[in-house]
N, C-alpha and C positions, 0 to 999 in steps of 0.2 A: 504494501500501500504504500508506505513512501517512496519508494523508486518510480509507482505511477504518481504521485502528486510532484514530485520534484521535476521530472522528466515529461509527463503528458498532460495532465488535467489541467486545465484552462489555457493552454497553448493554443492562440488562435489557430485554426486548423479550415484547409481549402480543396483538401483531396476528396472527390466525391464518393470514394470509392470506401474509404474510411470513416465520412461522416454518413453514408449508408450503414456500414459498419457499428457505428457508436449509438445509431437512432435505435437499431434495431434489437442491440444491448443492453442499453436504459431500457427498451421494454419489457425484455427478460427479467430485467432486476426486479420488477413489481412485487412486491411482497417479499423480497429476499434482500439479503444485504449484498451490494456491491462488489467485496468482497468476494463471496462465491460467485459471482459471472466474471470479475476480473481471472480467478483460478483457472476457470473451465476456455477462457479464449481463445487458446489456440486449439481447444475444440470446440469450437464453433465454427472457427475458423477453416477446421478439417469438414467438418460436417456441411458446411454452408459453403462449397468452393470458394471459401476466401471472399466470402459476399458479392461474390459477382453477381449481379440483378438479375441478368439476363438469363443467365442459367438460374437461378433460384425461381423464376416467374416463370420457368418451365415445368420447374419440381410437377409430376404427374404424384394420383394418389397414393402409388406405391412407394412413391420416393420419401412421401410424405409421414405415409405408414412406418418405414424403416427410420425414420428419423425420432419417432416417438417411441422407439427401441435403443436410439444409441445414449449411451450412459456419460458421452462426454459432454453432454447439453441439457438443461432442464429438459425434461420429457413434459411439458403441458401442452394440451392440443391446442387450446387457443393462440398460446405464444408461437408453434412452431405454424399454426394456420397463420398469424398474422406476418412474420418472416415470410413468406409466400404474397400474401396479400402488400406488402410493402415495397416488394421486389417489385411486383407488378406497377404499383405508384410511381415509386423511386423513376421509373422508365418514362411514365407517361408525363410525369414533372420535369425529365431531362429534355422531353421533346416541345413542350409546352411554356415550360419556364426558363431553358438554361441550365437545370440541376439543382441538389441540395444548394449547393455552395451559391450559386447567385440569389435561390428563393430566399435561404437564412440569412445572410448577409444584409439583403434588402431591407430587413426589419430593425437593423442595427445604423443603417446608412455605410455600412460597409467597414466600421470600426468598432470596438468593443465596447461597449458600455464599462465602463470602472467605476465599482463599487467603490467603498472606504469604509469597512468595515471594519473594528476593533476585535471582536470575539464570534465565536462563533454562535452562540445565541442572537446574534443580530440579523443573521443570514434568514431571509425567508426562503420560505418551502415550494412557491410560484409569486409569478408579479402578472399585472396585467398584459404584459408582453408576452410570456408564457403560455395564456389564455387566447391571445389572439392566435400565436404562431398553433396551437392548438389547434383549436378550432380548424385553419385554414388547412392545416395537415390534414386531418378530418376529412374535412367536406373534398381531399383530394384520395382521398380512399386509403390514408395508412390507419393504422390499428396500433393501440400501446403507446399513444402519444397523448395522453391527458398532460393538464398544468404544470404538475407535480413533475413527471416524467420528462417534459421538455425543460421545464427550468434548470435540472438537472443535467440535461443535453446542452442547454445553449452555456452552463459554467463548464462541463467536461471538454465541450468544444472551441473555449474561449471567445465566444461573442458574448459572455457576462465575466467580467472578471471578479470573480468573488474570494479571489484571496486576500486574506486580511492583511492588513497596511503592516503588521510585523512578519508576514513573509516575505523570503528573497523573490518568490515570484511574481510580487504584486505588481512592481516599479518594471521589472522586466518586461513583463505579459501587457502591461497596460498600453502600449504602443503601438503593436504591432498588429 
């Protein structure tokens, strides 16, 4: 978890595949700890063709059934189904709106929102921005993208900098 925080969490990201991967994984985390998902991330990558959306959108029912037996991932029927639906939705988003990168970063005018929190207790679990993005994602066919999940996603992908003021990453990633 320390390495994840120090090297990844909150770093502004623009890579389409990684943005898609993390959107899926944030949804998989619902009701679980992030540590649980992070420990299984390599298993998810292997099971889901390294989050190749074109391949994932084409998964047939037999492939979905095999995923439900794969011990490398969380074997929740709704979450497995959502990954395939999200792959279809992200492909449509790429065609219509340029992809997740263009779509997401348009909500923050291309620059991270930099918060100035001093303690973990100050950090909200959702914001009006997360509610708006959640609604927009759902309207485009994405699943497991409620406002709390979306806010965690915005934080992890660096669209919102919620590193505490005393954290060495706060200033570094505030301007990327």
